[in-house]
Structure formats: structure tokens, C-alpha cells
C-alpha positions in Angstrom: 107.3 159.8 109.7 106.3 159.1 113.3 102.8 157.7 113.5 100.1 160.0 114.7 96.7 159.7 116.3 93.6 161.7 115.2 90.3 162.1 116.9 86.8 163.2 116.0 83.7 163.6 118.1 83.0 159.8 117.9 86.2 158.2 116.7 89.9 157.6 117.4 92.2 157.0 114.4 95.5 155.4 115.4 98.1 153.1 113.9 97.1 149.5 114.2 98.7 147.4 117.0 99.2 143.6 117.4 96.2 143.5 119.7 94.1 144.5 116.7 94.9 141.5 114.6 91.8 139.5 115.6 89.5 142.4 114.9 91.0 142.9 111.4 90.8 139.2 110.7 87.2 139.1 111.7 86.3 142.1 109.6 87.9 140.8 106.5 85.8 137.6 106.5 83.0 139.8 105.1 83.0 138.9 101.3 82.2 142.5 100.4 85.6 143.7 101.5 87.7 141.5 99.1 85.0 141.9 96.5 85.8 145.6 96.2 89.3 146.0 97.5 92.7 144.3 97.1 92.3 142.5 100.4 93.3 138.8 99.9 90.5 136.1 99.8 90.3 133.9 101.7 91.7 136.2 104.4 93.8 134.3 106.9 95.3 135.0 110.3 98.7 135.3 108.6 97.3 138.1 106.3 96.1 140.0 109.3 99.4 139.7 111.1 101.3 140.8 108.0 99.0 143.8 107.5 99.1 145.0 111.1 102.6 144.1 112.1 104.6 144.7 108.9 102.8 146.6 106.1 101.3 149.3 108.3 104.3 150.2 110.4 106.6 150.0 107.3 104.4 152.5 105.5 104.7 155.0 108.3 108.4 154.4 108.6 109.0 154.8 104.9 106.6 157.7 104.4 104.7 155.7 101.7 101.5 154.6 103.5 99.8 156.2 106.4 97.4 153.6 107.7 94.9 154.2 110.5 92.7 151.9 112.4 89.5 153.7 113.1 87.8 152.9 116.4 84.8 154.2 118.3 85.7 156.3 121.2 82.8 154.9 123.2 83.6 151.2 123.0 86.9 150.9 121.2 85.4 148.7 118.5 87.1 148.6 115.1 85.2 150.6 112.5 87.4 150.6 109.5 90.9 150.6 108.1 91.8 153.9 106.3 95.0 154.4 104.4 96.6 157.4 102.8 99.0 156.3 100.0 101.6 158.8 98.9 101.5 159.2 95.1 104.5 161.6 94.9 107.4 162.5 97.1 106.1 164.8 99.9 106.8 167.7 100.2 107.6 167.9 96.5 105.9 169.5 93.6 103.6 166.5 93.1 102.0 166.7 96.6 99.4 164.1 95.8 98.0 161.1 97.8 95.2 158.5 97.4 92.7 157.8 100.1 91.4 154.2 100.5 89.3 152.4 103.1 87.2 149.5 104.1 84.5 149.4 106.8 83.5 146.6 109.2 80.1 145.3 108.1 78.4 145.9 111.5 79.6 149.5 111.5 78.2 150.6 108.2 75.5 153.2 107.7 76.4 155.3 110.7 78.6 157.9 109.0 81.7 156.7 110.7 83.9 156.2 107.6 83.1 159.7 106.1 83.8 161.2 109.6 87.2 159.5 109.7 87.9 160.4 106.1 87.4 164.1 106.7 89.8 163.9 109.6 92.5 162.1 107.5 92.0 164.6 104.6 92.3 167.5 106.9 95.5 166.0 108.3 96.8 165.4 104.8 96.2 169.1 103.8 97.5 170.6 107.0 100.4 168.3 108.1 101.6 166.8 104.8 100.9 169.8 102.5 99.0 167.6 100.1 97.5 169.6 97.2 95.4 166.8 95.5 93.8 163.9 97.1 92.5 161.1 94.9 90.0 158.3 95.4 89.4 155.3 93.2 87.0 152.5 93.3 85.8 149.8 90.9 82.8 151.2 88.9 79.7 149.9 90.7 81.0 150.3 94.2 78.2 152.7 95.1 78.8 152.5 98.9 82.4 153.6 98.6 81.4 156.4 96.2 78.7 157.6 98.7 81.4 157.9 101.4 83.8 159.7 99.1 81.1 162.2 98.2 80.2 162.8 101.8 83.8 163.5 102.6 83.8 166.2 99.8 85.4 164.4 96.9 84.3 165.6 93.4 83.7 162.9 90.8 85.9 163.2 87.8 84.9 160.3 85.6 85.4 156.6 84.8 88.8 155.3 83.9 88.6 152.3 81.5 90.4 149.1 82.4 92.4 150.8 85.3 91.9 148.3 88.1 93.0 144.6 88.0 90.6 142.7 90.4 90.9 138.9 90.7 92.8 138.7 87.4 90.4 140.8 85.4 90.8 144.4 84.3 87.8 146.6 85.4 86.6 150.1 84.9 87.3 152.5 87.8 85.5 155.5 89.2 87.8 158.4 90.1 87.3 161.5 92.2 89.5 164.2 93.8 89.5 166.6 96.7 91.5 169.8 96.5 92.3 172.3 99.3 90.3 174.9 97.4 87.2 172.6 97.7 87.4 173.3 101.4 88.2 177.0 101.0 91.9 176.5 101.7 95.0 177.7 99.9 97.8 175.5 98.6 101.5 176.2 98.2 101.2 175.8 94.4 98.8 178.1 92.6 95.9 176.4 90.9 94.5 177.7 87.6 91.3 175.8 86.7 90.5 175.3 83.0 88.1 177.8 81.6 86.9 176.7 78.2 85.8 180.3 77.5 89.4 181.7 77.8 92.5 180.9 75.7 95.2 178.9 77.5 98.1 180.8 78.9 
């Protein structure tokens, strides 16, 4: 897929560029980012170059990872990195993807990440035909969960021993966002389980 740019009232979401390497490197020095994500630690200049110049463009080219750098429209400052990982071949019957993100320490608490997340989810539903968006975070990551809830994700439970973080298996919170949660239709009919009715 050709990379796209999205905008909101305060933000520009675009593919990362080589000129963004230093900003990504600086952001990932915050120990909270590798604590809760798969970002390497210590995070080096080489890691930033690889993420910006290889991983991100390859994801767009291969239709496997649609990664956006999120920037303020006012100053152009990096706010976050937000990726949509394809979980099943799109547009195929699965039509599922996973949303992930980290946020620059100095940009937290302003609602930027949820604002960007809503834009990416809207794009996923409308442009990619996604019918189920998933979010996962290590149990205890209350900041990421708060963002997911503000986007509109519905918590579905705790998955035991799902995530391997720094060589240790950990429990993981899970949530999902469906087109119907936003009053939208999807190409595949959805029949929610009703415990009061027999299965058909």
C-alpha cells in the first residue's frame, strides 16, 4: 500500500522520515517506553534508524504494518508512534488488525494519542475494511488502557501469560473495537452472543 497522511484538528499523522530519527531516538530514552513495549533497551541511534528507515517503510510496502509518526500541527513536534499491525490478510474474511502506540513523555496528558488513535481506527474501518481492531497491553499498563478506552475500545479481559517481556511471560489486558461500536456496518454480519437464546 502507498503510505497515507491523516490529519485531525491538532495533529498530522504521516509515515516517518529519515529526518525524524533524532526525535524517535530521544523519545525512546524514556524508560517507560521499553518498560511497557517491545522497544529495545538501551535504545540506540542504530535502532532508531532501523525503525524509521527499514521497518516502517517495509511495513507499508508489504501491507503488514501501517506505522504513523504523530506530530503536532502547530509546531511539528513528535507526539507518538502509532502502528496498525495487520492480523489477517486484508481484505479477506479475517479483516482484523491490532493498534499499538507509544507517546513522547513531554506530550502525555493532552489527549493527543487518543485523538490520533481515533483517526487511525477510522481509517482502518473505512479504507482497509477492518472488522475487528484489537489492543493489547501488559496488565498494569493503566496509561495505555486509559487511551484505548478514550478511543472507544471495549475491554474483553486478561489473557494469562500472553506477552513475553524481557524474557518473562506476563499477563496481558485485551480490548477490541468493532465498526458497530461506532454505529457502522461491516461487510460480514455480526451476531453477538445472547446467553438467553439458543445458538444457531
